[in-house]
BAMAR-495875 format. One line per field, with one value per residue (C-alpha): residue number from 1; x, y, z. Coordinates in nm, 2 decimals, decimal comma. Example, Ala and Ser with C-alpha at 12.3 -4.5 7.8 and 13.67 -1.06 7.14 Angstrom:
% residues 2
nr 1	2
xx 1,23	1,37
yy -0,45	-0,11
zz 0,78	0,71
***
This chain:
% residues 244
nr 1	2	3	4	5	6	7	8	9	10	11	12	13	14	15	16	17	18	19	20	21	22	23	24	25	26	27	28	29	30	31	32	33	34	35	36	37	38	39	40	41	42	43	44	45	46	47	48	49	50	51	52	53	54	55	56	57	58	59	60	61	62	63	64	65	66	67	68	69	70	71	72	73	74	75	76	77	78	79	80	81	82	83	84	85	86	87	88	89	90	91	92	93	94	95	96	97	98	99	100	101	102	103	104	105	106	107	108	109	110	111	112	113	114	115	116	117	118	119	120	121	122	123	124	125	126	127	128	129	130	131	132	133	134	135	136	137	138	139	140	141	142	143	144	145	146	147	148	149	150	151	152	153	154	155	156	157	158	159	160	161	162	163	164	165	166	167	168	169	170	171	172	173	174	175	176	177	178	179	180	181	182	183	184	185	186	187	188	189	190	191	192	193	194	195	196	197	198	199	200	201	202	203	204	205	206	207	208	209	210	211	212	213	214	215	216	217	218	219	220	221	222	223	224	225	226	227	228	229	230	231	232	233	234	235	236	237	238	239	240	241	242	243	244
xx -0,19	-0,12	-0,24	-0,48	-0,60	-0,66	-0,84	-1,07	-1,14	-1,28	-1,51	-1,61	-1,71	-1,87	-2,05	-2,40	-2,33	-2,30	-2,51	-2,87	-2,98	-3,17	-2,90	-2,65	-2,88	-2,90	-2,54	-2,53	-2,85	-2,63	-2,31	-2,54	-2,73	-2,41	-2,22	-2,54	-2,53	-2,11	-2,11	-2,36	-2,68	-2,56	-2,80	-2,67	-2,42	-2,20	-2,14	-2,08	-1,82	-1,86	-2,22	-2,16	-1,90	-2,20	-2,47	-2,25	-2,14	-2,53	-2,59	-2,33	-2,54	-2,90	-3,02	-3,37	-3,37	-3,65	-3,40	-3,14	-3,39	-3,47	-3,14	-3,06	-3,37	-3,27	-2,95	-3,03	-3,28	-3,61	-3,80	-3,57	-3,45	-3,13	-2,83	-2,54	-2,19	-1,88	-1,62	-1,29	-1,13	-0,76	-0,69	-0,48	-0,65	-0,52	-0,15	-0,10	-0,22	-0,28	-0,66	-0,86	-1,27	-1,47	-1,81	-2,14	-2,36	-2,65	-2,49	-2,08	-2,08	-2,27	-2,08	-1,73	-1,79	-1,99	-1,60	-1,41	-1,58	-1,51	-1,15	-1,10	-1,30	-1,08	-0,76	-0,72	-0,72	-0,86	-0,59	-0,50	-0,59	-0,26	-0,10	-0,18	-0,31	0,06	0,12	-0,14	-0,20	-0,53	-0,53	-0,83	-0,90	-1,13	-1,26	-1,28	-1,53	-1,25	-1,32	-1,20	-0,86	-0,77	-0,40	-0,53	-0,73	-0,45	-0,24	-0,53	-0,57	-0,20	-0,16	-0,42	-0,25	-0,30	-0,32	-0,02	-0,10	-0,28	-0,39	-0,59	-0,78	-1,07	-1,34	-1,22	-0,88	-0,78	-0,68	-0,53	-0,51	-0,38	-0,64	-0,66	-0,66	-0,95	-1,22	-1,05	-0,92	-1,21	-1,39	-1,14	-1,19	-1,59	-1,48	-1,28	-1,63	-1,47	-1,74	-1,70	-1,75	-1,68	-1,46	-1,32	-1,08	-0,89	-0,66	-0,34	-0,10	0,33	0,41	0,22	0,21	0,25	0,11	0,25	0,02	-0,29	-0,50	-0,37	-0,45	-0,84	-0,86	-0,78	-0,99	-1,30	-1,24	-1,22	-1,56	-1,72	-1,59	-1,76	-2,08	-2,13	-2,43	-2,23	-1,93	-1,89	-1,52	-1,26	-0,86	-0,56	-0,25	-0,28	-0,09	-0,33	-0,10	0,04
yy 0,27	0,34	0,68	0,45	0,22	0,54	0,71	0,38	0,40	0,80	0,70	0,40	0,63	0,94	0,69	0,68	1,08	1,23	1,07	1,00	0,64	0,62	0,74	0,49	0,20	0,31	0,24	-0,06	-0,18	-0,09	-0,30	-0,58	-0,60	-0,52	-0,83	-1,06	-0,94	-0,96	-1,30	-1,48	-1,39	-1,61	-1,49	-1,73	-1,56	-1,90	-1,94	-1,53	-1,43	-1,06	-1,08	-1,21	-0,93	-0,65	-0,83	-0,82	-0,44	-0,35	-0,55	-0,36	-0,05	-0,22	-0,22	-0,43	-0,77	-0,71	-0,40	-0,70	-0,90	-0,63	-0,57	-0,92	-0,93	-0,63	-0,80	-1,10	-0,88	-0,85	-0,49	-0,21	-0,15	0,00	-0,19	-0,11	-0,15	-0,11	0,14	0,25	0,58	0,70	1,07	1,32	1,57	1,86	1,89	1,56	1,29	0,94	0,81	0,54	0,56	0,26	0,31	0,17	0,33	0,26	0,54	0,55	0,86	1,11	0,93	1,02	1,36	1,45	1,28	1,47	1,84	1,72	1,68	1,98	2,21	2,06	2,12	1,76	1,57	1,23	1,05	0,73	0,36	0,22	0,59	0,59	0,16	0,14	0,20	0,00	-0,39	-0,55	-0,67	-0,82	-0,74	-0,89	-0,75	-0,98	-0,94	-0,90	-1,19	-1,22	-1,43	-1,16	-1,28	-1,61	-1,49	-1,31	-1,63	-1,83	-1,58	-1,51	-1,92	-1,88	-1,98	-1,67	-1,39	-1,17	-0,95	-0,90	-0,54	-0,47	-0,17	0,00	-0,32	-0,53	-0,72	-0,66	-0,94	-0,87	-1,06	-1,09	-1,02	-1,33	-1,52	-1,31	-1,56	-1,86	-1,68	-1,59	-1,92	-2,09	-1,76	-1,89	-2,25	-2,19	-2,00	-1,61	-1,37	-1,19	-0,76	-0,71	-0,81	-0,59	-0,59	-0,27	-0,13	-0,05	0,18	0,07	0,45	0,75	1,09	1,30	1,64	1,88	2,17	2,14	2,36	2,13	1,83	1,96	2,05	1,72	1,56	1,74	1,65	1,31	1,32	1,51	1,22	1,00	1,17	1,11	0,87	0,65	0,57	0,28	0,29	0,58	0,45	0,69	0,71	0,98	0,95	1,08	0,92	1,26
zz 1,94	1,57	1,42	1,14	1,44	1,65	1,35	1,34	1,71	1,69	1,38	1,56	1,89	1,69	1,45	1,63	1,79	1,43	1,20	1,21	1,30	0,97	0,77	0,93	0,88	0,49	0,46	0,61	0,41	0,10	0,22	0,28	-0,05	-0,25	-0,07	-0,17	-0,51	-0,55	-0,40	-0,64	-0,48	-0,17	0,10	0,37	0,59	0,65	0,29	0,20	0,43	0,32	0,39	0,76	0,85	0,71	0,88	1,22	1,20	1,11	1,46	1,62	1,60	1,66	1,32	1,30	1,20	0,96	0,77	0,77	0,59	0,32	0,24	0,15	-0,06	-0,23	-0,28	-0,42	-0,69	-0,49	-0,40	-0,53	-0,87	-0,80	-0,91	-0,62	-0,74	-0,50	-0,61	-0,48	-0,44	-0,37	-0,30	-0,09	0,14	0,31	0,31	0,14	0,35	0,17	0,17	0,02	0,08	0,01	-0,17	-0,27	-0,50	-0,75	-0,98	-0,99	-1,18	-0,92	-0,63	-0,84	-0,90	-0,53	-0,37	-0,64	-0,52	-0,11	-0,23	-0,39	-0,21	0,13	-0,04	-0,17	-0,46	-0,60	-0,72	-0,99	-0,88	-0,71	-0,60	-0,28	-0,21	-0,28	0,09	0,25	0,28	0,39	0,72	0,96	1,30	1,54	1,81	2,13	2,47	2,72	2,98	3,32	3,33	3,08	3,03	2,99	2,69	2,56	2,56	2,39	2,09	2,06	1,99	1,68	1,38	1,19	1,42	1,38	1,73	2,00	2,15	2,50	2,51	2,65	2,74	2,45	2,29	1,98	1,75	1,39	1,13	0,75	0,50	0,39	0,71	0,87	0,79	0,92	1,25	1,29	1,28	1,55	1,79	1,78	1,84	2,15	2,27	2,29	2,23	1,89	1,91	1,56	1,27	1,00	0,68	0,70	0,48	0,67	0,59	0,59	0,65	0,84	0,75	1,08	1,15	1,44	1,37	1,59	1,36	1,06	1,25	1,31	0,95	0,82	1,11	1,01	0,61	0,69	0,86	0,58	0,35	0,62	0,59	0,26	0,21	-0,02	0,14	0,37	0,50	0,46	0,54	0,60	0,66	0,92	1,23	1,52	1,78	1,91
***
């Protein structure tokens, strides 16, 4: 498993354990609201793919339907006056590890200052747009529930146009696509009666940052978790190699 994928798995496993459920719901509510707003107020997830992904992630953590509906209403300009926007940060963490952060905020300047403070206190620094992103490419990831005839399932998934790779992981099959192909591949998978657990757009590093010292590795992991726990942060992507 590549380093970035393992970090994504670590995040998924720790998510519910390490954060209060209310904080998790708040993050997903923001993602849903901004997906509606940036989609021109489109509330139908079948016509707004970003919204569909946000709702899918919310359901994955058992977010109540009423919370999802309120978030959609807010994105359409309903209750709640704050205007949410998407913000992307790039920076270098301890030792120079590359990091991309996607956030949703109602106060861009506040979020910038708070993220900058985390970097500075952790021995890192924010970077100019493109300084880190040049080493990353957009990729889609779909987690599919395993069936009894696993090998036949893998062959069928590999035969779908737009699928770049298929890997077996614990309890699921991971399907990788190009970023632009994610929506189409997802629809084909559903049409073949496979059960999708989650779909995500990722930023995948082309080269990895290796760390051999265990204490240094833990320092970086702690730093990444601190960023993850910020109230406005939605996703964190890194070129840290955690495969060793």
